[in-house]
VEXMI-604011 format. One record per residue: x, y, z of N, C-alpha, C in turn; residue in one letter. Coordinates in steps of 0.05 Angstrom, whole numbers, padded with zeros to 5 digits, always signed. Each point is the difference from the previous one (the first is absolute). Layout:
<sites>
XYZXYZXYZA...
</sites>
This chain:
<sites>
+00501-00419-00404-00011-00026+00004-00015+00007+00033X+00020+00006+00016-00009+00005+00028-00018+00013+00006X-00003+00027-00021-00023+00019+00002-00020-00016-00009X-00005-00012-00015-00018-00008-00009-00012-00024+00010X+00012-00011+00021-00010-00023+00012-00031+00001+00017X+00002+00018+00010-00033+00005+00019-00019-00003-00025X+00007+00016-00024-00022-00006-00025-00005-00023-00008X+00028-00022-00004-00006-00019-00005-00013-00022+00017X+00004+00006+00025-00018-00018+00025-00027+00005-00013X-00009+00029+00002-00033+00004-00005-00012-00015-00022X+00020+00001-00027-00011-00007-00028+00003-00031+00007X+00018-00013+00016-00003-00028+00004-00027-00009+00018X-00008+00018+00017-00026-00003+00020-00022+00000-00024X+00002+00025-00018-00020+00004-00020-00003-00028-00017X+00021-00009-00011-00002-00024-00017-00012-00023+00011X+00004-00006+00030-00014-00019+00014-00026+00000+00006X-00009+00027+00002-00030+00006+00003-00013-00006-00017X+00015+00010-00028-00016-00004-00029-00003-00029-00002X+00018-00012+00006-00003-00028-00005-00021-00020+00011X-00001+00012+00028-00019-00013+00021-00030+00011-00009X-00003+00020-00008-00025+00015-00012-00010-00016-00025X+00022-00005-00019-00007-00015-00025-00004-00027+00009X+00008-00012+00019-00010-00032+00009-00028+00002+00005X-00005+00020+00029-00027+00000+00008-00024+00017-00016X+00007+00010-00026-00015+00020-00017+00007-00010-00033X-00009-00022-00010+00013-00013-00026-00008+00030-00023X-00017+00013+00005-00003+00019-00023+00014+00028+00008X+00023-00002+00022+00015+00023+00010+00009+00020-00023X+00013-00006-00018+00005+00009-00023-00014+00010-00026X-00028-00011+00000-00019+00012-00014-00003+00027-00001X-00008+00009-00021+00001+00032-00005-00019+00014+00019X-00025-00013+00009-00015+00012+00012+00008+00006+00032X+00015-00024+00005+00011-00004+00030+00017+00019+00002X+00021+00001-00021+00031+00025-00001-00016+00023+00007X-00021+00008-00019-00012+00028-00003-00014+00007+00030X-00012-00020+00016-00007+00006+00025+00015+00001+00019X+00020-00014-00002+00020+00004+00024+00014+00026-00005X+00008+00008-00022+00017+00024-00003-00018+00022+00012X-00027+00000-00007-00016+00024+00004-00009+00000+00030X+00003-00029+00010-00006+00001+00036+00026+00007+00013X+00025-00005-00015+00022+00001+00018+00015+00031-00006X-00010+00015-00020+00008+00025-00007+00008+00019+00028X-00025+00001+00007+00000+00024+00018+00019-00003+00024X+00004-00026+00010+00025-00001+00016+00026+00006-00013X+00004-00009-00023+00021-00001-00016+00005+00028+00005X-00011+00019-00012+00002+00030-00004+00008+00010+00031X-00017-00009+00022+00004+00011+00025+00028-00007+00013X+00005-00026-00012+00027-00008+00011+00025+00010-00011X-00001+00009-00030+00017+00021-00010+00001+00024+00007X-00020+00008+00007+00002+00029+00021+00015-00002+00030X-00010-00021+00010+00007-00001+00025+00036-00009-00002X+00013-00011-00023+00023-00009-00003+00021+00029-00003X-00015+00020-00012+00011+00023-00007+00006+00017+00033X-00019-00004+00016+00004+00016+00023+00021-00025+00022X-00003-00022-00003+00018-00019+00014+00029+00004-00009X+00007+00007-00024+00025-00003-00009+00013+00028+00013X-00014+00027+00009+00015+00016+00010+00000-00003+00035X-00010-00022+00010+00001-00005+00025-00023+00006+00017X-00015+00013-00018-00035+00001+00014-00017-00025-00007X-00026+00009+00011-00019-00021-00004-00025+00020-00004X-00022-00014-00014-00023+00015+00002-00021-00021+00005X-00011+00007+00031-00024-00016+00011-00024+00006-00013X-00005+00029-00016-00029+00010-00006-00003-00009-00030X+00018-00018-00012-00008-00004-00030-00026-00015+00001X-00011-00016+00015-00027-00009-00002-00024+00020+00001X+00008+00019+00019-00018+00020+00004+00001+00024-00026X+00017-00002-00015+00003+00016-00023-00014-00012-00020X+00004-00032-00001-00012-00011-00023-00033+00001+00005X-00006-00006+00025-00029+00006+00011-00015+00030-00015X+00016+00018+00009-00008+00032-00006-00003+00001-00028X+00019-00008-00017+00000-00002-00026-00023-00016-00013X-00009-00021+00008-00027-00016-00007-00024+00016+00006X-00006+00012+00025-00021+00009+00005-00004+00025-00017X+00026+00019-00004-00003+00023-00014-00004-00001-00028X+00012-00019-00006+00001-00004-00032-00035-00013-00007X-00010-00017+00020-00024-00003-00009-00021+00013+00002X+00004+00024+00020-00015+00019+00007-00001+00023-00020X+00031+00001-00017-00004+00022-00022-00013-00016-00025X-00001-00027-00004-00016-00012-00024-00028+00005+00010X-00010+00002+00023-00023+00003+00005-00013+00027-00007X+00019+00024+00011-00001+00020-00010-00008+00015-00032X+00024-00017-00010+00003+00011-00029-00024-00024-00018X-00005-00014+00011-00019-00015-00019-00017+00015-00014X-00010-00009-00030-00017+00015-00018+00013+00014-00015X+00028+00013+00006+00014+00015-00017+00009-00015-00024X+00001+00012-00019+00008-00015-00030+00029-00003-00005X+00008-00017-00013+00028-00002-00012+00016-00012+00027X+00028-00007-00008+00015-00017+00019+00012+00023+00025X-00002+00023-00003+00009+00017+00014-00010-00004+00035X-00025-00005+00000-00006-00002+00034+00013-00028+00012X+00012-00021-00018+00012-00020+00007+00024+00008+00006X+00008+00013-00020+00038+00005+00009-00001+00021+00023X-00018+00017+00007+00001+00017+00018-00003-00012+00027X-00017-00025+00000-00002-00009+00029+00020-00018+00003X+00015-00009-00016+00029-00017+00003+00017+00020+00000X+00005+00021-00004+00021+00020+00002-00004+00006+00031X-00027+00008+00004-00001+00009+00030+00001-00023+00019X+00002-00022-00008+00007-00024+00018+00030+00007+00004X+00015-00003-00021+00027+00003-00002+00018+00021+00016X-00019+00022-00002+00010+00027+00019-00006-00006+00025X-00020-00007+00010-00002-00007+00029+00020-00017+00009X+00007-00021-00012+00019-00018+00011+00036+00017+00001X+00002+00018-00022+00024+00014+00002+00002+00019+00019X-00026+00014+00006-00003+00020+00023+00008-00013+00029X-00017-00022+00001+00009-00014+00025+00026-00011+00002X+00014-00011-00023+00029+00000+00005+00019+00020+00011X-00011+00022-00015+00023+00022+00008-00010+00012+00029X-00021-00005+00008-00004+00007+00026+00013-00015+00019X-00003-00027-00008+00020-00024+00016+00029+00014+00002X+00011+00003-00028+00028+00009-00002+00010+00028+00017X-00020+00020-00001+00000+00021+00017+00003-00006+00029X-00019-00014+00012+00007-00010+00026+00024-00009+00012X+00009-00022-00020+00028-00018+00004+00028+00021-00002X-00004+00014-00025+00024+00013-00005+00001+00019+00011X-00017+00017+00003+00002+00030+00004-00005+00006+00033X-00021-00017+00014-00006+00002+00025+00017-00016+00011X+00009-00025-00012+00015-00015+00014-00011-00021+00020X-00025-00006-00003-00015-00019+00012+00012-00027-00009X+00000-00022+00023+00002-00029-00009-00017-00009-00023X+00012-00013-00022-00022-00006-00021-00019-00020+00014X+00009-00017+00009-00020-00024+00012-00024+00016+00020X+00007+00021+00008-00019+00010+00014-00019+00019-00010X+00015+00020-00022-00017+00018-00015-00017-00014-00017X+00008-00020-00015-00017-00015-00017-00022-00008+00012X+00007-00021+00022-00017-00012+00016-00024+00018+00004X+00002+00028+00011-00015+00019+00001-00017+00007-00023X+00016+00011-00018-00017+00007-00023-00015-00021-00011X+00004-00029+00002-00021-00018-00009-00021+00005+00013X-00004+00007+00024-00028+00005+00009-00009+00021-00011X+00011+00020-00003-00008+00022-00021-00021-00005-00023X+00023-00013-00016-00008-00012-00029-00021-00018-00001X-00005-00017+00026-00023-00015+00004-00018+00012+00007X+00000+00015+00021-00021+00022+00007-00014+00017-00025X+00015+00012-00017-00007+00015-00019-00015-00016-00021X+00008-00028+00001-00014-00017-00023-00029-00008+00011X+00000-00004+00029-00030-00002+00015-00015+00031-00007X+00011+00021+00002-00013+00023-00004-00013+00000-00029X+00017-00003-00019-00013+00003-00029-00017-00026-00008X+00009-00021+00013-00020-00025-00007-00003-00019+00030X-00021+00010+00015-00007-00014+00023-00003-00026-00004X-00014-00012-00024-00004-00030+00006+00005-00004-00034X+00004-00028-00002+00013-00011-00025-00026+00007-00019X+00008+00007-00024-00019+00005-00019+00013+00016-00027X-00015+00009-00013+00005+00017-00030+00006-00022-00018X+00002+00009-00022+00010-00016-00027+00022+00016-00020X+00005-00014-00014+00020+00012-00022-00011-00004-00028X+00006+00017-00016-00007-00009-00034+00006-00026-00005X-00016-00012-00016+00003-00022-00012+00029-00006-00013X+00001+00021-00015+00025+00006-00014+00025-00004+00010X+00001+00010+00029+00024-00004+00014+00001-00031+00005X-00020-00011+00014+00001-00027+00010+00010-00013-00024X-00019-00001-00023+00010-00019-00022+00027+00002-00009X+00009+00026-00004+00029+00005-00007+00019-00013+00016X-00008+00006+00024+00026-00016+00017-00006-00032+00000X-00023-00006-00007-00004-00026+00002+00010-00021-00025X+00005+00023-00020+00001-00009-00030+00025-00004-00003X+00006-00001-00035+00028-00002-00013+00007+00021-00013X+00024+00000-00008+00004+00022-00023+00027-00019-00014X-00001+00001-00021+00014-00019-00022+00009-00024+00012X-00022-00014+00011+00005-00027+00010+00011-00005+00031X+00006+00023+00011+00010+00004+00027-00019+00014+00022X-00004-00016+00017-00016+00012+00026+00005+00031+00002X-00023+00016+00002+00010+00028+00004+00016+00006+00024X-00006-00012+00025+00011-00006+00027+00028-00002-00015X+00007-00021-00016+00032-00009-00005+00011+00027-00009X-00011+00016-00014+00010+00026-00015+00004+00018+00023X-00014-00002+00022+00002+00023+00019+00024-00014+00018X+00005-00023+00002+00025-00007+00014+00018+00008-00017X+00001-00001-00023+00023+00011-00018+00007+00026+00008X-00023+00014+00003+00000+00029+00000+00015+00007+00036X-00009-00017+00014+00015+00004+00026+00024-00010+00000X+00013-00024-00009+00029-00001-00007+00014+00020-00013X-00014+00011-00020+00018+00015-00016+00003+00029+00016X-00020+00007+00018+00002+00024+00013+00024-00010+00022X-00004-00019+00013+00022-00008+00020+00032-00002-00022X-00002-00011-00023+00028-00001-00013+00009+00029-00008X-00014+00015-00004+00011+00032-00004+00010+00019+00026X-00016-00012+00022+00008+00010+00027+00028-00011+00008X+00000-00025-00006+00027-00013+00012+00022+00010-00022X-00003+00014-00024+00025+00004-00012+00003+00033-00003X-00018+00013+00015+00008+00031+00000+00015+00009+00026X+00007+00021+00001+00011+00009+00025-00017-00007+00028X-00024+00006-00001-00014-00008+00023+00002-00031+00007X-00001-00010-00020+00005-00033+00013+00022-00005+00015X+00026+00009-00007+00021-00002+00012+00004+00008+00026X-00016+00027+00000-00002+00014+00029-00017-00012+00019X-00019-00015-00011-00019-00019+00018+00017-00020+00019X+00021-00010-00023+00018-00021+00011+00018+00013+00022X+00016+00019-00006+00015+00020+00012-00012+00008+00031X-00022+00011-00005-00009+00006+00032-00003-00027+00015X-00012-00017-00010-00008-00024+00016+00022-00012+00008X+00026-00001-00014+00026-00011+00009+00010+00019+00024X-00004+00022-00001+00016+00017+00023-00015+00030-00004X-00012+00010+00013-00016+00031-00006+00028+00015+00004X+00017-00002+00018+00024+00016+00010+00013+00001-00028X+00007-00021-00009+00021-00005-00022-00020+00014-00024X-00022-00005-00004-00011+00014-00020+00000+00031-00004X-00007+00008+00027-00001+00030+00007+00029+00009-00005X+00021-00019+00008+00028+00016-00004+00014+00003-00028X-00017-00018-00018+00001+00003-00033-00015+00019-00009X-00015+00015+00012-00014+00020-00013-00031-00009-00009X-00006-00017+00008-00030-00012-00001-00017+00015+00014X-00025+00012-00008-00019+00011+00015-00018-00021+00009X+00007-00011+00027-00010-00024+00007-00031+00005+00011X-00008+00022+00008-00027+00005+00005-00021-00002-00025X+00009+00008-00023-00011+00006-00026+00001-00024-00015X+00015-00023+00006+00002-00020-00010-00021-00025+00018X-00001+00011+00031-00017-00018+00007-00032+00009-00005X-00002+00026-00004-00026+00009-00010-00013-00009-00024X+00026-00004-00024-00006-00010-00021-00008-00029+00003X+00011-00013+00018-00005-00031+00005-00027-00002+00007X-00012+00014+00012-00023+00002+00018-00017+00004-00019X+00007+00024-00023-00022+00009-00020-00007-00022-00017X+00021-00014-00008+00000-00022-00022-00014-00024+00011X+00007-00003+00028-00019-00021+00016-00027+00008-00002X-00012+00022+00001-00026+00011-00010-00009-00007-00016X+00015+00005-00025-00007+00001-00027-00008-00032-00002X+00018-00018+00008-00006-00026-00005-00028-00011+00018X+00001+00009+00024-00025-00002+00009-00024+00011-00008X+00004+00013-00015-00023+00015-00015-00007-00022-00026X+00021-00007-00013-00003-00017-00021-00013-00026+00009X+00014-00006+00026-00015-00026+00013-00028+00001+00009X-00013+00022+00009-00024+00010+00009-00020-00005-00026X+00016+00017-00020-00019-00003-00028-00005-00032-00012X+00025-00009+00003-00007-00030-00009-00016-00014+00015X+00002+00003+00023-00018-00012+00021-00028+00007-00005X-00008+00024-00004-00024+00015-00007-00013-00016-00024X+00019-00004-00020-00007-00013-00028-00007-00030+00005X+00010-00013+00020-00001-00029+00008-00023-00004+00009X-00010+00015+00019-00021-00006+00019-00024+00018-00009X+00002+00021-00022-00017+00018-00006-00023+00011+00020X+00009+00008+00017-00007+00013+00020+00016+00013+00024X-00018+00011+00022+00022+00019+00014-00005-00019+00025X+00019-00001+00021+00003-00011+00025+00017+00018+00021X-00009+00008+00018+00012+00020+00018+00018-00019+00019X+00009-00030-00006+00016-00011+00018+00019-00017-00022X-00009+00000-00028+00016-00017-00012+00024-00005-00003X+00014+00022+00010+00034+00000-00009+00015-00012+00028X-00013+00003+00020+00013-00009+00023+00022-00021+00002X-00009-00024-00008+00016-00022-00001+00027+00005-00018X-00001+00022-00015+00023+00002-00024+00023+00007+00015X+00001+00019+00023+00025+00009+00014+00016-00022+00009X-00009-00021+00013+00018-00016+00014+00009-00025-00024X-00021+00002-00022+00006-00024-00020+00019+00017-00021X+00002+00027+00001+00027+00009-00017+00020-00003+00011X+00003+00002+00023+00025+00002+00018+00011-00029+00005X-00017-00017-00005+00008-00031+00003+00011-00004-00027X-00013+00012-00021+00007-00008-00034+00031+00009+00000X+00006+00027+00011+00029+00012-00003+00014-00021+00012X-00007-00011+00025+00022-00011+00017+00001-00028-00014X-00022-00013-00012+00011-00022-00019+00015+00002-00021X-00008+00028-00013+00021+00005-00022+00024+00003+00005X+00015+00002+00023+00022+00005+00008+00011+00028+00003X-00017+00019-00003+00001+00024+00014+00004+00002+00030X+00025+00013+00010+00007+00004+00021-00013+00021+00017X-00015-00002+00025-00013+00021+00007+00014+00024+00015X+00027-00011+00002+00016+00023+00006+00005+00021-00018X-00007-00005-00027+00006+00017-00021+00031-00013-00015X+00003+00017-00024+00022+00001-00017-00002-00026-00019X-00015-00017+00005+00007-00029-00010-00027-00013-00010X-00001-00009-00025-00029-00012-00010-00003+00013-00026X-00029-00004-00005-00009+00013-00030-00029-00013+00000X-00014+00015-00023-00031-00008-00004-00007-00030-00012X+00027-00006-00014-00007-00029-00017-00009-00022+00025X+00018+00004+00024-00005-00023+00021-00029+00008+00012X-00008+00025+00003-00017+00006+00015-00032-00011-00019X+00004+00000-00026-00019-00005-00017-00005-00032+00002X+00023-00012+00001-00003-00028+00000-00007-00011+00033X+00005+00016+00018-00014-00003+00024-00024+00006+00000X-00014+00015-00007-00028+00013-00008-00015-00026-00013X+00013-00012-00022-00015-00019-00012+00005-00030+00016X+00020-00003+00014-00005-00022+00015-00018-00003+00022X-00002+00023+00018-00026+00006+00018-00027-00005-00015X-00003+00009-00020-00025-00005-00016-00004-00029-00009X+00017-00015-00008+00003-00025-00010-00004-00016+00028X+00012+00004+00026-00005-00018+00020-00025+00006+00006X-00016+00018+00003-00031+00000+00003-00010-00016-00019X+00003+00003-00023-00009-00024-00022+00003-00031+00003X+00028-00003+00013+00005-00023+00007-00014-00017+00021X-00004+00019+00017-00020-00008+00028-00026-00007-00009X-00014+00020-00016-00028-00001-00010+00000-00033-00018X+00013-00004-00019-00001-00021-00013+00008-00026+00011X+00017+00005+00022+00007-00024+00020-00017-00006+00018X-00028+00014-00004-00021-00011+00022+00000+00005+00027X+00017+00021+00010+00006+00000+00025-00021+00017+00012X-00009-00010+00026-00025+00008+00012-00004+00031+00007X-00014+00016-00001+00002+00027+00002+00005+00011+00026X+00001-00016+00019+00001+00003+00026+00034-00001+00003X+00015-00012-00016+00029-00008+00000+00016+00018-00020X-00015+00014-00021+00014+00009-00019+00021+00023+00002X-00010+00013+00019+00021+00027+00014+00022-00016+00009X-00002-00018+00018+00018-00016+00016+00022-00012-00019X-00011-00015-00020+00019-00009-00022+00015+00016-00016X-00015+00025-00009+00012+00019-00010+00021+00011+00013X-00003+00006+00021+00021+00010+00020+00027-00016+00001X-00008-00025+00002+00025-00019-00002+00017+00001-00021X-00018-00002-00028+00016+00001-00026+00015+00027-00001X-00016+00024+00010+00018+00023-00007+00024-00003+00016X-00002-00012+00030+00025-00001+00016+00021-00014-00019X-00005-00024-00009+00022-00015-00015+00008+00016-00024X-00020+00014-00015+00017+00021-00020+00012+00015+00010X-00006+00014+00020+00021+00020+00012+00023-00013+00009X+00000-00023+00014+00029-00018+00001+00016-00002-00017X-00014-00009-00017+00017-00002-00027+00014+00027-00016X-00016+00018+00005+00011+00028-00009+00020+00011+00016X-00002-00009+00026+00018+00008+00021+00027-00012-00003X+00000-00032-00014+00026-00009+00000+00013+00012-00021X-00009+00016-00019+00015+00014-00020+00015+00020+00012X-00018+00018+00010+00010+00021+00017+00024-00003+00021X-00001-00023+00013+00023-00011+00022+00023-00004-00021X-00005-00018-00022+00021-00008-00014+00015+00027-00015X-00016+00016-00005+00012+00027-00020+00018+00013+00028X-00010+00002+00021+00017+00020+00019+00026-00019+00009X-00003-00020+00001+00022-00023+00014+00022+00004-00023X-00009-00001-00023+00024-00001-00025+00015+00021-00006X
</sites>
């Protein structure tokens, strides 16, 4: 129960935010609104799950927004190059290319942190400029398009459930598998104490690289989801996701020092951030004050999450 307190606190915040959303938006639970919200929130949810994997090891990824951006422009560019080819092969090839870019970027980050022993916050801060620079090189200005099949599928339904909802299930499923195999236990062990993990025979460097590679995978998934949502490319689109993903992780109760937390809380945190934006819009807050109000509400959510962390440590 003590270990689950931070998650319980974040779920409590989520319940409050959902209640306020329902009051301000009477059709909040309508099918179309639920589908729209899931589709919009999914890129941040995926990025937050990826960030969680790295944070669990005691590291951090300040380049996840850059990776998402690079995946976005590469995927759109691949769609443009492959347009006109018959069948579903070109679509799958473009999507696979985007995922591969994300994984490779994650591997680079992991190599810099684990093997070159650079400080994670500095290394990923630097690589973020690299990924954003590459994105600008690939697509200097916003533009491009994606096949209607991709956009309509992402915004559609399968078996009565939004496709984005199924992708969320896949995201949770991947985390569930990771958390129950040896690698999942190693992530927590390395985050708890690298020295102790090394003493028990865990290859700390490989675990850190694996965490960053998986973070890159989720960043790739986030980039593809974002591409399907906005139906175009933008060399600056992923920038806000870096700090938002970290905020979602903290709201979800994952400890930034590593070794404690999980993706469930991060998913709740990402949804909370998305709903707060909606609340501000439907509350008719003047545009000039929206960021200010958003910041105040997020601070409140972080404070509630912090209460759970303090109680857990003092228990």
